[in-house]
Steps between C-alpha positions, in 0.01 A plus 500: 500500500296822456293587803126499492352849442375665817124474545368825640173543688258754355151647521300621206301824519239571230293806427221499245460864405276664243745493212731215593585225739833543672699242693812497712707217638680589823709322763347521849765757579380729222751436220320536166556194284294624206211715386262441209193662347229390257245746364135449406233721345198691622180470292229762451213312336254784580521858632626508859614135498852404607518123498769233500511128434605333829659222294747759374609556861550123541698476178718792617552338841615180330737684271651710783540198728678293234726791402613561858557138587685433175733796548568458871678165483451244774255633762281354768173692469365545851169680418322720254287804603268705275371857509293669235281781372177586682212531505465271199221246472565150370205265463578130445302177475549186707797403280658840564436611140407867459133554421567857386803725445640652818348841583802705598521790744526735196154399375247785526184307431422432864537867602126559520455172688767609750335836556164331564647238728695739724216753513291218654777456755533873563865485395719639228620263229839366618796673348650163416188392309242236587504125432145461634382763250668305222321184614166683502554638153606151379186340646271759344665536161641151440238265654580203275871517596403538865287183482804305379721646776602289800766727657552877515870587531746783467809507279765352736236269646437350152870428451547345844188294439636376170828401669341309790158395367346647819286815453609784731456873558780722629291812567192501725234755406269641770187294560284807459640571154448139389143498630414833338637366170295179553807283454418131533723396788513142366713627211768633733791265596675525838703814572857437597719784640836605353803274572272198550584175313184429297603174336768355279568487127302215344656261244282654228614851590859380519476366143375842380738725697819300560461559877573188703187314605444534872655848530312700767283782361472807728220755511607839379284808486408808294801613298476853638542375855773258397677790334514683831640195670758445225603866481684501827253728684508395864425786740211745538565782262671282238315539168484278192435619148427192296474590132414236249202508259309687772661654806462496876625744756499358849645597837541296819304637788489426873304205638127553442549706183412383151484139380670251728691208343815317619529749790523784249241780517468624146334828400485564131314514173539410133509700183359337189755608241869505577738295285200434271518864402853451362388180323212690342729784393751265341231308311260772400693827499863410417365221271843375399730224631674736742646344817367641824852601599528716188163661566602580854826648371295730276300611803819562696599766243195709597524720809283438809152623443498412128481870408165552666333175400295287742363147462201351684565121497134388531519276194292228667301714738647543847486338841702740717530760630172560314272206410335547163465224239386762244798732528732526198858593428620829349799703406434865599706791378599376155669752266674481168835479673416165665601172334510133590775556759292755689189278488696214658675720760160632604367142515780391731440801720122451493534143630726632778243772580231232529719326761548830679122540517481174689795605719320826587178311573688266737672791669166677544376177666778531757763271352866576552694451178877474492704322234321346203606152387446496123436162334339359187606535141525879508767478771749399229485855358738739670320798342159390625640426844649853519175654377317316776752608765459861387119489467451318831780699667615184669809279474427207268669164580521232230571137606726259319199303372221738389245217446385556857185284489717210387738563793202537734370162389843344551505647851167332575640172384788522746262593780270207421791262518645653813827568314491856633381552859283809431408761241765751615781244467371386158478854363847588630646184346336526162496873413793731431479871392692551172436869416395819675346808336484821707264783394672782314384821677457711185292237319302427817398868521394503137297183542329647807360774278407263220332259739273777614386537135478120457247475787267739311489286184262225618225724638530734206460216245262273690167605348646509146655157546173355629320634192770367271486160673127480407600509130689174522199278449306717257447362152652688206 
């Protein structure tokens, strides 16, 4: 008689990013059993708006979960953990139905509210953005929707809440910020720290997603932080370049430095436009059904420096190393000899220069920066990885699974269950370096010179870009 198929234990890590929801099924020892992705749109109903329908995230979660479980064969799902984009505001009613589209971290409409709020506090607007400022804008500009709202959530919080039926927050904002924004504390559910079991999959959620009812649901965290955890960065000086729609550059510091989570001390910042710049180029500049791999090959035919062309990737304003919602993107140095290939090569280099600006800012703040663990969708491009190694003048390490926030969520699931004894053991078990890119000295020297010119672009264009931004809302 044929033997029964082996039932393997697994954990499910999910990451709800800006452009897609990604999922990964892993054994507790780190063997990938499957990866899946479902995309969803961003909406711009008015100037400055960047909204999403939270139900699209839920639909994507259901599709990803079913795909992974169907493909994996017999598995015992031990737990599911969720990370996601932030700060993104999700307002829901008592039945957990959205009262308004989600206000994503890309949304510029609350910029003035954020400036007012943090001026009251005597602080700068946080580099990562401000959820309390989003709430204040929502209360002032959408009062009818606010009156229907029972719970104020973030992106991964909403998905965990839909799975368990129990409202929860993963990220605690400072009391002073919430009070300055006049956030009604009764609308905030309990905060649960990462790797905490927050409930279990309800029968209704199981029917939607295919996840077994009763499966423990584990608190994740902000996808940028989960990307650091899932990149393999472990020691002070290890850096993580997480490049998806946006991008983060983070480095682990000594105890007491940066943001402390899971015994990691993370110093870092986010750039607004990273992979989104390539998406924009493919859709609006190339404007033909050209695969990204073919576009990248075209850029590879152009020498480093794109024949004296620079690109400022501030297509959605910028968060770091400068913070300016009104900044705009630009190619500078265009001549008749430049074509689409040069435009794209300069774009790839401009994104890398934006990461270097954060690296320089961190170094000026006293951070030691050694190897850079490169993750996210861009990490699949050998050309872009080499450009980053040359621009950053650091060795770039690429793990076997580049969906690092998915891996980070899976690691939290193993910790919540006690499958792995501690974070260090979990990271060592679940992450393997697949590729290494060392800086090429000649290109690194060239990029040093070009970076000096890149740093002059933003201040030179700032006043012009502010004036141009004022034209967006003017009638014809």
